[in-house]
VEXPALO-193989 format. One record per residue (C-alpha): residue in one letter; x, y, z. Coordinates in steps of 0.2 Angstrom, whole numbers, plus 5000, padded with zeros to 4 digits. Layout:
% residues N
aXYZ/...
This chain:
% residues 415
m476248065083/k475348175071/y473448175067/l472548235052/i470748235047/l470448275028/h468648325025/a468448305006/d466848405004/g465648374989/m466348214982/a465148074988/d463648044977/l462447914970/a462647814955/c462447914939/p461647844922/e462847964913/l464247864920/g463547694917/g462947664934/s464547724943/t464747864955/p465848004951/l467147944964/q467047764956/a467347834939/a468747944944/k470547894945/t471047914963/p472647824967/y473047914983/l471247894990/d471347714985/q473047694994/i472247765010/a470847645009/q472047495006/r473047535021/g471647545034/e469847525035/v468547605024/g466647615026/l465147725028/l464647855042/s462947895050/l462348055057/p460948065070/s459248045061/d458548195069/a459948305066/g458948405053/t459448445036/v461148365034/g462448465025/s464348475026/d464348585041/v463348455051/t464648315045/s466048435051/v465248455068/a464948265070/v466648215064/l467548325077/g466548225090/y465148335094/d463348265093/p462448385081/k460848355091/k461648445106/y462948555098/y462448605080/p461848785081/g461448805062/p462548875048/g462349055053/p463349055070/l464648945063/e464949065048/a464949215060/a466349125070/g467349095054/l467149275049/g467649345066/v465949425069/t465649465087/v464049395093/g463149425110/e462449285120/q460649335116/d460949375098/v460349275083/v461349245068/f460549215051/r461349155035/c460849285023/t460949205005/m460949304989/v459649224978/t458749264961/v456849274961/r455649304947/g453749334946/e452549214938/s450749264933/a449249164935/s449349094918/g451049024922/s452049144911/k453549234918/d453349414924/r454849534926/a455549554943/a454949734942/d453149674943/i453349594960/k452549704973/k452849584988/l453649414991/g452349284990/s451549134981/h451749214964/v453649224966/i454849084960/m456549044967/e457549044951/d459249024958/a459848994976/t461549064973/a461149214962/g462149144948/l463649104959/i463849294961/e465649344964/t466149414981/d466649584976/q464949614968/a464049534982/r464949634995/e464349794987/l462549734987/v462649685006/e463349855010/a461949945001/v460649835011/n461549875027/e461550055024/q459650065022/l459149925034/g460549915047/s460149975064/e460649955082/s459649785082/i459949725064/q461649715055/f462249635039/y463949565037/p464749515020/g465449345018/s465949265002/g465049224985/h463149214989/r463349175007/h463249315020/l462549355037/m461249455047/v461449475066/w459849515075/v460349585092/g459249505106/g458249435092/k457049285091/s457749115085/r456249005084/a455549055067/t455448915054/c456548955039/v457048855024/d458648825014/p458348914997/q459148764988/q457548664993/l456448794983/v457348804967/g456048804952/q454648824965/s453548954973/i454349024988/a452649034997/e452948885008/g454748925011/l454449105018/p454849125037/s453449075048/g453249065067/d453949175081/g454849325074/a454349285056/d453549455053/v455149545056/l456149425044/r454849445030/k454849635031/i456749625030/m456749505015/d455349615006/a456449775009/s457949685003/f457149644986/f456649824983/i458449884987/l459349754976/r458149744962/d458649904953/h460449914961/p461749964947/v462649804951/n461149704946/e460849814931/e462549774925/r462349584928/e460749574918/q461549674904/e462949544904/g461649404904/l462049354922/k460649324935/p460349464947/a460549444966/n458949524969/c458449464986/l459149415003/w458549255009/l458649225028/w458849055036/g460048945045/q459849045061/g460549005079/r461449075094/a463349075096/p463848895101/l464848855117/w465748685115/p466948595126/p468648625117/l469548475108/p471348525114/e470748505132/r469848335129/y471248255119/q472748345127/m473448405110/t473748565100/g472748585084/a472348695069/v470948705056/v471348745038/s469948795027/s469448925014/s467648905019/d467049035032/m465848905040/h467048765042/r468448875049/g467048925061/v466748745066/g468648725070/l468648885080/c467148835090/a468048675093/g469548765101/l470748745086/d471848885079/a471348945062/s472748945049/e472949095038/l472749055019/p473249165005/p471949274996/d470849184985/s471449204967/g469949114960/e471048974953/e470648804959/s472548754959/d473048904969/k471748864982/f472248684983/a474048734985/g473748864998/c472848725009/v474248605007/n475548735011/a474548775027/v474448595032/v476348575030/q476648725041/e475348675054/l475948495056/a477648565060/k476948665075/k475348565080/d474848385085/f473248385075/v472548475059/y470848475053/l470848515034/h469248555025/a469448565006/g468348504992/l467448544976/s467048714971/d465248784969/d465548794951/v465748604951/l464448564963/h463148654954/a463748594936/t462548494926/n463848394918/v464348254930/r465948224920/d466548394927/k466448324944/v467448164939/q468848274933/a468748384948/i468948234960/e470448174950/r471248344952/f470848344971/d471648174973/a473248234963/q473448404970/v472748384988/v472748204994/g474448154986/p475448304994/v474548285011/l475148105011/a476848155006/a476848285020/l476348155033/a477648035027/k478948145034/y478448105052/p478847945061/a477047915066/y475347975061/r473547935059/l472447995045/l470548005043/v469748045027/v467948095026/c466948125010/d465248185010/p464048254996/g464148435000/l462448474993/a460848394997/k459948314983/r458348404978/d457348244976/g457648204995/s458848064991/a460448055003/p462148004995/p463147915008/i464647985019/l466247885016/y467747875027/a469447795027/l470547775043/c472347725042/d473947725052/g475547785045/a476447615049/a475147515039/q475547455021/p474347415008/q473847235008/a474647134994/g473547114979/s472147224987/t470947294975/t470047404987/r469547574981/f468847724990/h467047744982/e465247714987/q465047544978/d466647454983/k466447274988/n467147315006/i465847445009/a464247375001/g463147295014/t464147355029/a463347445043/p463747635044/r464747695059/d464247835071/a465147985064/t465248065082/k466347915088/l467747935075/m468748065085/m468947935099/r469647805086/l470847935079/f471447985096/p471447815105/r471947895121/g470548015121/a469248025134/
């Protein structure tokens, strides 16, 4: 028996006026996702109400059977695991996001970043991704910060894109820190770190601004009309997690396939082996193909594969919702279809598809988390019109299932 979880990140959404009241999943043509829904059960998932800010990392932890209230450490430690950063038991890992900030005068007019003397109420969070900065440029900036601010107790580690890490050796973990996405277009005043250890964090963020503001990489970006990565934003902190391993609980071998450092880290923390993927070419089709090829290879060796794949940052942050519809259709054709074909080569398998929003909505609304669970032996019901989307008649009005209980249903023999 083979088991596979496909975590389709970033596709669930709310109804969109631009799509005539449909969701992007509903508007997209997804024959393979629909086939899975027609062969099994389809519905919504719930996460613990006090799990904090819910993102795809929390979904990932819950779907693998870990209660986020007990086991979720924050995105920082998970990303560190995915990047192979060694973290001591008493060390605190922060997500270190590259952002773009700008000044605003009392009259409301924009000031140049050069006029900012200190991060405070007069500073606006312009972009929480620094214009989706590319990894090569971001790495150069992180290295510049580490060269000037790194010490025996503070170290910075490059990740990918705008997502990076800071490790505070023997540091404090109880400061209140805010995801920069929640501050876009607003003053950063209420989002600056507060509480125990916040003074250290604020000093580091202030210093990062003055290091990055005039860095040649940012001067080049501004000349090209791109947003500068002029500040490091610290948040998402926690200590290295220690979880009971999935292979021991379910008496199986398993692997994680993901191009995301954070989700690879979730799999590693769960005791799964991490599959090696080819270098990122920047092309969506290459990334999808790399994930599918890795799944094929891992299924040949392992009982269970957790595949995390989804929409790119470019799509998730795009303003045109039709771009998302087209991206979902490509995902269905280039990932879901080939995965189904790979599973069909085995005499027996069980497949769980989970689809979450990827990004939290700035207005506080919460798109649903969808799932479909099917057995390889099941065939679509004759005449079934079930589709895999948020407004399907088989989903509307049904009570959400506890996401942390899905693993026990995927592995019926599990403890």
